[in-house]
C-alpha positions as CSV (number, residue, x, y, z in Angstrom):
1,A,-1.4,-32.2,-41.8
2,L,-1.1,-34.6,-45.1
3,K,-0.1,-38.0,-45.1
4,P,3.2,-38.9,-47.0
5,I,0.7,-40.5,-49.7
6,E,-1.1,-37.3,-50.2
7,L,2.0,-35.6,-50.3
8,L,3.3,-37.8,-53.0
9,N,0.4,-37.5,-54.8
10,E,0.3,-33.5,-54.5
11,K,4.1,-33.3,-55.8
12,I,3.6,-35.7,-58.6
13,D,0.3,-33.6,-59.9
14,A,2.4,-30.4,-59.5
15,Y,5.3,-31.5,-61.2
16,S,3.3,-32.9,-64.1
17,D,1.7,-29.9,-64.4
18,K,4.9,-28.0,-64.6
19,L,5.8,-30.0,-67.2
20,S,2.7,-29.7,-69.2
21,H,2.3,-26.2,-69.0
22,P,5.8,-25.0,-69.3
23,S,6.8,-21.1,-68.5
24,S,9.3,-19.2,-66.6
25,I,7.4,-19.6,-63.0
26,K,6.2,-22.7,-63.8
27,Q,9.0,-24.9,-64.8
28,P,10.5,-28.4,-63.7
29,E,12.3,-27.8,-60.1
30,A,15.3,-30.1,-59.3
31,Q,13.8,-29.9,-55.5
32,D,10.1,-31.1,-57.5
33,L,11.9,-33.9,-58.2
34,Y,13.4,-34.9,-55.3
35,D,10.6,-34.8,-53.2
36,I,9.0,-37.1,-55.3
37,Y,11.8,-39.2,-55.5
38,Y,12.7,-38.8,-51.6
39,L,9.1,-40.0,-50.6
40,T,9.1,-43.0,-52.9
41,T,11.8,-44.3,-50.6
42,I,10.3,-44.0,-47.6
43,I,6.3,-45.5,-48.7
44,K,6.0,-48.9,-48.8
45,E,2.8,-49.3,-49.7
46,R,0.9,-47.4,-52.7
47,S,-2.2,-47.8,-54.2
48,A,-2.8,-48.6,-58.1
49,A,-3.7,-44.9,-58.7
50,T,-0.4,-43.6,-57.3
51,A,1.9,-46.0,-59.2
52,A,-0.4,-45.1,-62.5
53,R,0.1,-41.3,-61.7
54,L,3.7,-41.8,-60.9
55,G,4.5,-44.0,-64.2
56,K,2.6,-41.6,-66.5
57,L,4.7,-38.5,-64.9
58,L,8.2,-40.8,-65.7
59,E,7.3,-40.9,-69.1
60,S,7.0,-37.6,-69.8
61,I,10.4,-36.9,-68.2
62,D,12.4,-36.5,-71.3
63,E,16.6,-36.0,-70.8
64,D,16.3,-32.4,-69.9
65,Q,17.0,-31.8,-66.4
66,P,15.1,-29.3,-64.6
67,P,18.0,-26.0,-65.1
68,D,18.7,-26.1,-61.1
69,M,20.1,-29.5,-60.5
70,P,23.1,-28.5,-60.1
71,G,22.4,-26.4,-57.3
72,L,20.5,-29.9,-55.6
73,G,23.3,-31.0,-53.4
74,N,23.2,-27.6,-52.1
75,L,20.0,-28.2,-50.8
76,I,20.2,-31.6,-49.7
77,I,21.2,-31.9,-45.5
78,S,22.4,-35.7,-45.1
79,G,23.9,-37.7,-47.5
80,I,24.6,-37.1,-51.9
81,A,22.2,-35.7,-53.8
82,P,21.0,-38.1,-56.4
83,T,21.9,-37.8,-60.1
84,F,19.0,-36.8,-62.7
85,G,19.2,-40.1,-64.5
86,F,19.1,-41.5,-61.1
87,M,16.2,-40.3,-59.7
88,I,14.1,-40.6,-63.4
89,A,14.9,-44.3,-62.7
90,L,12.9,-45.0,-59.8
91,K,11.9,-48.5,-59.3
92,T,10.8,-49.5,-55.6
93,P,9.2,-53.4,-55.0
94,S,5.8,-52.0,-54.8
95,L,6.2,-50.2,-58.2
96,T,8.1,-51.3,-61.8
97,V,8.1,-48.3,-63.8
98,T,11.4,-47.6,-65.1
99,K,12.5,-44.9,-67.3
100,S,16.4,-44.6,-68.6
101,I,17.6,-42.3,-70.5
102,N,21.2,-42.0,-72.4
103,L,23.7,-40.8,-68.8
104,L,26.2,-40.1,-71.4
């Protein structure tokens, strides 16, 4: 089994790959982004390498949300699904990289 930090790194790499090599088969998905968002909320300490990976990913995300974003709420068992803008505006105490988009 992967440690949470290893899973976060794999998720970041997979989402980055989908962004850099778009195709109809490998589109970024809302669940992928949610997994990254969720893991960043539970992992308190990350290496500089993980922070750099996440920062690079956030810089590469534009204002186009994944096409399946409206269905994310159907996958969340407890609580309200975060918006696309909220998820890409990740900011935690150990990571100061932020990404802002026009939400209007």
